[in-house]
C-alpha positions, 0 to 999 in steps of 0.5 A: 471561601470557595474552593474549586471542585476536583476533576472527576474522571471515569477509570477505564473499563477492564479489558475483555477477551478479544479472541473467542475462548475456543480460538487456538490463539492465546489471548493476553487481553491484559497485556501480560508481556512477561507471560508471553515471553515465558511462553516463547521459551517453550516454543520453536516458532511463535507469532505475536499479534499486538492489537488495540481493541478499538482498532478497526484494522485489528478487528478485521485482521482477527479473523485472518489470524484465527484462520491461519492459527487453525491451520498451523496451531500444531506447529506454531504458537499464536499469542495475541497481546492487548497493547493498548490497556494502560495498566498492561506491561505491553503498553508500558514497554512497547510504543507502536505507531500503528496497529495491528503489529505482527512479530515472529520468532524462530527460537531465539531469533527475532523479532521478524516483523510482518508488514505485508497484507493482512490476508490469511494466505499472505500471513500463512505464506510468510509464517511458512517461510519463517518455519522453513527459511531454507529449501532443500534441493535434492536433485538436478531437476529441483535445482533447475526449478529453484533457479528458474524462478523469477525471484533471486536464488541463493544456494549453499552447499554443505556436506552433512558428514559431520555431527551435528551439522557442517561448519557454516550451516547455522550461519547460512540458516540465520542469513535466510532469517535475516533476509526475511527480517530486512525484506518482508516480501521475501524476494530472495529464496535460500536453498541448500544442496547436500549432494556434491554432484548437484552442487557441481552443476553451479560450480560449487566444489567446497563445502560451505560455498554460497552461490547467488544465481542471476538470470541475465548477469553473471552469477556470483560466489560469496567471496570468503577471502574478502568478506567474513562469513557471517549471517549479516554479510551474506544477507547484505551481499545477496541484497546488494547483488540480487537481480530484480527482473520483476518486482512485487508492489504491495501498497499498505493502504496508507499514505506512502511514496511507494508508487511515486518512487518506483514510477520516477525510475522510468516507464513502468509496466504494471501487471495485475494478476490474481495471485494465491501465495499458497498455490504450488504452481503459477502458470500465468506468473511463469508466462510473465517470467518468460517474457521478462527473461526475454526482455532482459536477456542482453548478453546471451546468458546460458543461464537465461537460455536454460531458464527460458527453455525450462519455463517453456517446457510445460510437458516435462517440468523436470530437469532434462540432462540433455539441456545441460549437456547441450550447453556444456557441449556448446561452451566447449566447442565454441569458446568465442561465444562463451563470454564475449565483450563486444562493441558496435563500430560504424565505418565512415561513408564511402562517399558523401553522397553514398547511402551505405555503411559498414557496420561491424561487431568487434568482440574480445574473446579468449582462446581455447587454452584459457577456460574462465570459471563459470561464475567468476567472469571478468568484466569488460576491460577498457584497455582491451576494448581500446586495443581492439579498436586500434587494431581494427581501425588499422585494418578497416580497409579490409572490410571497406566495400561499397556493397557486400551481401555477406558477413565477413569475420576476421580475427586479430591477435591481442597486443597485450595477451597471447591468449586473447584475440579480437573477432570482427564481423562486418556487413554493408547496409543501407543507411535508412535501415539503421532505424529500430524497426528495420534493424530487427527485420532487415539487417543481417538476415542473410545466413551467409558468414564468410571469414576474410583471407587475412588475419588468424582464421578459426574453425568456429563460426560463432560470434556473439554480437553487441546488444544493440543488434542481437539478431545478426551474425549468428544464425546457427545459435537457434535464438528465440524468434521473439521480437523483444529478446534483449529489447531492454538494452536496445532502446532508450524506453526501457521498462521496469516490470511490476506485479500487483495482486489484483485480488487486493489492489484492483482499485488501482487497475480501475483507476488506470482504466480497467473495467469494473464488470470484468470477471477475470481480474487480469490487466496490464498498463504502461505508465510513463510518469515523465511524459504524463501518459499511460497505455492500456493493454486491450482487456479483450486480450489475455495476459499471454506471452505474445500479447505482452511482447507485442505490447512492450514492443509497440511501446519501445519503438520510436513512433509508438502505435499505442493510443494514449488512454484517457480516463473518462468521468463515468458519472456525467449524464448529458441533458439537452436542457443544460445551457452549459455543456459538460465535456468529458474525455470521450466527447472532447474532440467532438465538442471542441474540434469537430463542432462548427461553432465557437467554443468557450471551455472552462477547466475546473475541479470539484475542490476549487471554490473559485471555480464554483463561484463562476457557475452563475457567470457562465450560465448568464453568458450561455443565455446571452450568446446565440446557441447556433454559433457558440458553445459554453462548456466546462470539463472536470480535470480531476475526473478526466484526462486531456491531451497533453497540449491542452493540459493546465496547471492552474484552475480555473482556466478559460480557453476560447476556440474560434470557429474555423481556427480551432488550432488558434485557441486563446487563453483568457488573460489571468490579469483580468477579472472573470466577469460577464462584460470581460468575457463578452469582450474577450469572446467578441474580440477573438471571434472576429475574422482575421484582419489579414483576410480581405473582406468583400461585400458578401463578407460585410453583408454577412457581418452586418447580418450577424451583428444584427442578429446579435443585436436582436438577440441582445434586445430580447435578453434585455427585455427578459432582464427588465421583466426579471428586474420588475419581478425582483422589485415586487419580491423586494417589496414583499420581503420588506413587508415580511421583514417589518412584521418579523421585527414586530414579532421580535419585539413581542418575543423580547418582552415575553423574554424579559417577563419570563426572566423575572419569573425565573428569578423569583422562582429561583429565590423561592427555591433557595428559601425552601432549600434553607427551610428543608435544611433546618428541618432536616437538622432538627430531625437529626437531633431528635433522632439522637435523643430518641436513640439515647432513651432507647439505650437507657430503657434497654439497660433498665430492662436488663437490670429488672431481669437480674432482680427477678432472678435474684428474688426467685432464687431467694424464695427457693432458699426460704422455702427449703429453710421452712421445711427444716425444723430447728430445735433451737428457738434462738435459731428460729427467732434469728431466722424470723428476724432474717425473714423480716429483713429480707421481706423489707429489702424485697419490698424496697426493690419492688418499689424501686422497680415500680418507680422505674417503670413509671418513669420509663412510661412517662418518658415514652409518653413525653417522647410520643408527644414530642413526635 
């Protein structure tokens, strides 16, 4: 019976060192995860690098890890673990979906997974953040540096007057590690203050308080009375309430919805800057942060003003106490401008034909008797706003004037609280000035502010306007003259700001239109996914603050002067001999709209198989149509951008642009098959003159001449086709002859094949017979070898016995010789000895004869064995 052979599998090769033996990285190439855990017990900071030896990304990241380890090996333990070998514990206990994987441990806390770019500078930056998750803030200048950063900042105040550390410090320390674990980008910076005077600058009085700084919105203090003071709660509270002016985007290179999800949120300004995470200062990033603060500064936040002044002061980066004193002095002397809640009111027109309006700014303010906390600022109360509106409309006749060149302000007492009042500042403006552009240039430019004679007067002249009209009412606040101040709140085209490292993601910038030959990798583009457009900042301009501000402002206006950027196909080369014209983004208007010919345009893509099948039809069509009147063209929609009115969502698409009526483009019907007759009928039908136009004799003559020209052209084409048909017939006959010859050759080859198969079968039978004979002879030789082995064993035994007999004979002879020398006196003893000698000689002779006989027998067996061989 035949049994199936067992499958033979080659065992996996033993793993070898992935890192060099001289490397500072400990390489556990056998996957000894238990040994790695033992090493972690003796180190404060440990980095695990889980890799697969065959993984290309692991091989690429190996050099980066070694570079980081060479710099930090004295402070961090670097351990590499082969997590692919099937016999290792790492493979049995860990189940990773990708390689490499980096985990960090800070004492017993971890793992903290690193998901950023596999670049040495980024990895080192993240490791240093894990090593020191808290930044020590020792002075007011360092505090302002910390708060002026574009990243959200969380500050904890702890007085180190207890041993070993104050209560809550370890919890705050652990919350910083939790933030790194949840957000690997590290967008939240944690700092700790130990000086009470420094802590008072941000309203932290009690030890253990935590402060979340926000640039444009109200900063917050951790509510201990509502939430438990735990590391998870602090981290969650900071992540939920953080303020993101600028976000870093770091695509990991695989399939991801990162860009899609961010671009769906609205128009996005993508800024590509060369970024070094380990650099101490980033001047370009500070410039962009300043623009972002201006753009999002909607509520006149004093924190934003201080941050802007600090960022703009390049000569003295240290904290200047005069700045804080000026802010404090302003807040003390002008409580109206401190924390307003404002609303814009437009009064009815004075007359139906009047072109004037009264625009008023209505604010709810606190009196001097109540000083709200700097951090816990109450939100706008709807009831207060409603009461303020009621009070205002009761006295709106006071502000009603046909034309007023001054800004009139009045105060009304609150109906609900004796400590609150309402401030209303109004001015008459022309209606056509209420547009976006005019509002920034002409509205409320007059610095004259006068209080009306009614209501409660106040000595202060400061009143914060509503966010829609920031440059009004307050000429004395010395507001920055930039045009984008608070623009994010004054337009429906709000931009989300994103940063990308051009050293890693310059390919995205090139796809958006950046030049590949530029040596300075700085680029900015606005992408509006909803409108399917994007705009590019001129690369001849640097990414300076004014250029970015103008770029943002030009996008935000109602009728944007920015020109939509269209991506062109750089690989297209034009040749005059091509009958089908290849159109690109740059030549679209020139070829289609500006040409004095009828244009038939095909939309196609490289991946579209049906589009490729139409190439020969369009080539024939281009040869049939007269080149002086028609252009047959095509455009690759995947490599070129088109104006939105000429976009299509289906391929292939055919459009016809008639001469002198290019705006009346016609689409080829989708229910008709795309062939040469249908295309000719479609073109001739839509290239005729409109029936609504009267046709004169001259028109008829031109038409007849055109038709005659078409007929002559078609006749020439028919003659060409007939000559081509005759040539095809000749080629067909030649092909038939070659096919018959090929068939004969095929028959001969079949016969030879049968003959060879027969010979192969006979050879196979002969081979089987030889194999059987070989097996038989081999068996006989094995049996003969066994017999020879037995003979050799018997001969060896006989030789041993012969040697023993010789030894016995020699010993007996020596004994007889000694006896002869002794003379015995008694004859009887001599006679007895003689008898013994006779007996011994007889035995010796007998043994000698037996030996001779055995020797003869062995020689006979050897001779017979030789004969057998």
